[in-house]
N, C-alpha and C positions, 0 to 999 in steps of 0.2 A: 666692818662692812657686813659681816654675817649677822651681828646683832641688829643692825639697821634694816637688813633685808627681812629678818624675822619679825621685827616690829611692823614693817610695812605689810607683810603677809597677814599678820594678826589683825591689823586695821581693816584690810580688805574682807577678812572673814567676818569681822564684826559688822561691817556694812552689809554683807550678804545676809547675815542672820537678821539684822534689823529690817532690811528690805523685805526679806521673806516673811517676817512677822507682820509687816505692814500690809503685804499682799494678802496674807491669810485673813487679817482683820477686815480688809476691804471685802473679801469674798464672803465672810460671815455676815457683814452688814448687808451686802447685796442679797444674800439668801434670806435674811429676816425681812428685808424690804419687799422681796418678791412674795413672801408668805403673807405679809400684811396686805399687800396690794390685791392679791387674788382673793383672800378671804374677806376683805372688807367690801369687795364688789358684791359679795353674796350676803352682806349684812351680818357676818359671823365675827367672832373674836379670834385672833391668832392663837395657835397652840400655846405659845409662850405665855399668853395671858390666861388661857383657859386652865392651865395646869398650875397656876400660882397657888401658893399656900399662904393663908392669912398670917398676920403677925402673932395671933394667939395659938398658932399651930393647927388650926382647922382648915381643911381644904375648902376653897371657894367653889360654889356651885356655878355651872354654866347657865346662861339665860334659858336654854332649852330645859335643863333639869328643873330650874326654878319654876318655869311655866307649867310643866307637867305636874309637879308637886302641888302647885296652886290649884290646878284643875281638880286634882284628886281630893284635896282638902275641902274644896268648896262643894264638891258633888257627892262624895261617898255616902253621906248621911241620907241621901235621897235614893240610893240604889238598894234594892232588896233581893233576897233569894226566895225562890218559890219552890216549895216541896209538895209533890203530888203523890197520890196513891191511885194506881190504875189497875183495874181488874183484868187479868189475863187468863188464858186457858180456854177450855171448852167443856161441854157437858160430859164428854166421854172421859177425859183425863182429869176433869175437875178445874175449879177456878182458884186463883190466888191473887193477892194484892202485891203489885210490884211498885217500888218507890222510884220516883223520878225527880229530877231537879232542873231548875232553870233560873233565869234572872228576870228582873223587872225594874221599873223606875216609878217613883211616886210623881204623878202628874197633877194631883189635886190634894190639897191639904186635909180634906176630910176622908182620906183613905183610898183615893182613886189611884190605881196602878195600871200602867201600860206594859204589856208583854207580848210574846208571840202566841198565836193561836195554837200552834203545835205543842207548846209547853203544857197547856191545860186540857188538850183534847182527851176526852174519855176519863178525866179524873173524877174519882168518887169523893176524894177528900183533898182539900187545898190548905196549905199553910203559907203564910208570908212571914219571913224573918227579916227584921231590920238589921242595919249594920252594927247596932250595939247589942244584938242577940235577942232583942224583944221578939217574941213569937205570937202571931195571931192565927187562931184556928177558925174564927167566924169570918169566912171570906166567900163572896159570891161572884160569879161571872155576870157582869151587867151588859156585855155586848161583844160581838165579834165582827170582823170585816169579812163579808162573804166573798170578796175578790182578792183579799190579801191576807198575809199571815200575821194578823194583829188581833189582840184581845184586850178587853178592859175588865179589871177586877175592882171590887170595893171591899175594904176592910170595915167591918161594922163597928160603930160606936167609937170612932176615933176622930180627932180634930187636931189642927195645928201641926201636922206632920211637915217636915221639910220637903220641898218639891224641886224637881229639876227645872232648868230654864230651857225652853225650846228655842232652837235657832231656825235658820232659813236654809233648807237643803237645796233650794234653787240657786243659791250663790256658791255652792261647793265647786272647788277647782281641783283638777288633777295635780297631785304633788303636794297639796296642803297637809300639814301635820294634823293627826287625829289621835285620840286616846280611847281605848275600849275598856270598860269595867264590867265585871260579871262574876258569877259563881262558877268558876272553872271546874269541870269534872264533877260538879255537884258537891265538892268538899273544900274548895278554896275560895271562900267568900270574898267578894270585892277584890279579885285579882285584877291588876292593872297591866295593860300592854299598850304600846304605842307604835305608830307607823305613819303611813301616808295614805291619801286617796290614790288608788292605782288606776281607777277607771270609773266611769259613770254610765248609766243607761244599760246596765247588763241584764240580759234575760237568763233565767236558770230554771231547771226542773228540780225542785227540792223534794227529797224523800224523808219522811218522818214515820218510822214504823212501816206499816203496809201502804200508807197513802203517799201519793206523789202529787205535788202542787206546782203549777207553773207560775213563776213570779217574774215580773218585768220591771225595768227601770231601776235596778238596784245599784247601790254604791259598792264598788269593789275596794278592798283595803288589804294591806299587808300586815296590819296590826293583828297579832295572834288572837284568833277566836277559837275557843275550844268548846267541846261538849259541855253544856251547863251555862255557857255565855249567852245562849239564845234568850232574847227578850231584853238584854241589857243595852245600855246606850253606847253609841259611837259619838264622841264629843269633839268639838273643835277646840282650839287653844284658848278660847274665851270661856270655856266651860259650858257651852250650849250644846244641847242634843241636836245632832244633824241626821242621825239614823238609828234604827233599831236593829241590833245584830241578830242575824237570822240563820245563816248557813255558812258552811265551809266546803271547799272543793276537796273531796275525799282522796283524790289521786294526785294532790299537789301540796306544796308547802307555801305558806304566805299568801293564800288566796281565800279571803273571806268576803262575805256579802252582808249588807245592811239595807233595810227598807228605808228610803228617805223619809224623814220625819214629816215632811209636807203631806205625805199620803195618809197620815193619821190625824191631821188637824181638824178636818171637817167632822169626823166622828167624835173627836175629843170635845169639841165645843158642845155637841149635843149631850154627851155623857155628863159633863160638868154642869150643864143646865138641868140635869135630872130627867132628860128625855130618853126615850128608847132610841138608841143610835141606828141610823139608816144611812147606807152608802148613797152618795149622790151619783146620778146616772145620766150620761149623755146619749148613749145609744148608737155608737159607731164601731165598726171593725176597721182596723187600720194597720199599716206597715210603716215603721220608722223610715224616713227618707234619708238616703245618703247619696253620694255622687253616682254610684253604680246604678241604684234604683232610678235616680233622676234621668240618667241616660237611657235606661231600658224603656221607661215609659214616657220619654220625651217631656219631662216636667220642667217648668220654668223656674223652680226653686230647688235647692240642694239640701234643705233641712225642713223638718216638719213631720206631719203624720198623714200619709197617703190613704185616703178612705177607700178600702178595697176588702173584699170578703175572702178571696182565695178559696172559693167553693164551700165556705162554712156557713152559708146563709146570706141574708141580705146584708150589704155593707152598711146600710142605714136602716135600723130597725123601724118597722112600720109603727107609726103612732108615738115614736120616741121624741124626746126634746129636740134631738138633732133633726128629725124628720119635720117636726113642726116649724123649725127655724129655717128650713129650706136647704140644708146640707145634702149633697148628693155624692154618689160613688164617683171617684175621680178627682174630687176636691182634695186639696192639701191644707190641713189645719196648721197654721204657722204660729198663732198666738192664742193663749187662753188669758183673758184680761190683758195685762201688759207684760206677761212673761212669754218669752220665745219658747216654742216647742222644739225639743231636740237638745241643745246645749244646756238648758236649765231644767229639763224634766220632760217626761212623756205626758201624753194627754191624760192617761189614767191617774197619774200622781197629781197632776195639776188640778184636775177636776175634783180629786179627793180632798182638796183643801176647803171645799165648800160643802154646804148641807142641802138636802132636797128643798126646793122652793126658792133657793137663791137664783138670781138672774145674773148671768155673766156675759161678757162680750167675747165672741169668738171671731178671730181673723182667719181668713182662709184664701187660698189661691185657686181660682177657677180659670184654667187656661193661662192667659197672660195678665189676667185682672186680679187685683187684690180686693177682697170684699170683707165686710164686717157685718155680723148679725148678732142679735140678742138671743140668748138661750136661757129659758127657765128650767133648771135641773129638776129631775124627778127622783123618786126613791127607787133604788134597785130592788128588784124582786127575783129571788132565785127560781 
């Protein structure tokens, strides 16, 4: 009897062990299934797949790693370092040349380079260094944007240089993946960082040396942007330039800013055509509309550009293209062409896509009525 009892107890223990193993196995599969379900909803691969090692012993790359590597490989040859010499000092203490560094991107195969204006301000000498180390000393400034931190250079006597591909910054969405490339700290050429678009339409007061410049309608990103990155590109995952890296928040981490590339396109077309670049001019002062402003001024729309001067002069400059087209203080500009003002860019950036002499269609709200007018843009004069 004792042996029979012992065998029965052993059988029960075996059943418990087997049952316990089955329960554990079910829980494991439920856990994997939950991981797959949650991650596949976001278009990602599960951790178990991401960390797989190939049969040849090499770790497999994630889709994100592959994408960033592809962007860098396709773009790096078009990114340059810019080395400057700026005279500093005064008559009492004497003068000396101080070296500075920034970044830029080749936008025309015959040596045209786009960078930040503050990178080349006051420079007595300019050098452009390609990604392969080739250095050019014969470089001239062919134009700057009087209202934005943009400058265009040209390397003399070159052709067939690789160029960046320009994207459309009006389609940028918060949360989308971006890549920044630049000459970090002036000594780490073509440093690559990645992040997301953290915000759009940001206004900042940017300081470079003793000058302070107010910039509007910037893209905010958490991709690391360091001193020396100024003038380099902010790229989408298709390898297209959507912004020009220009500033960082000095008292924060992970807050950098880029000028939307749309703001450079009007000037760029003129530069590539060999013309003296001039900024297109509409001639209005405005405040970006949000729900709070719409309530305050009893506006019938909640986005756009509210034409108002805030005591800084006429809201519509006398004799300006806007004045000739019949725009008035109190109107709200809602579209430039077929692009909505607000979510897809501010008035200044959208107008900057055009050149002086171009005629554009402006949609605006006056009271409860939506109206459209044709505006022929003029050249901005400082």
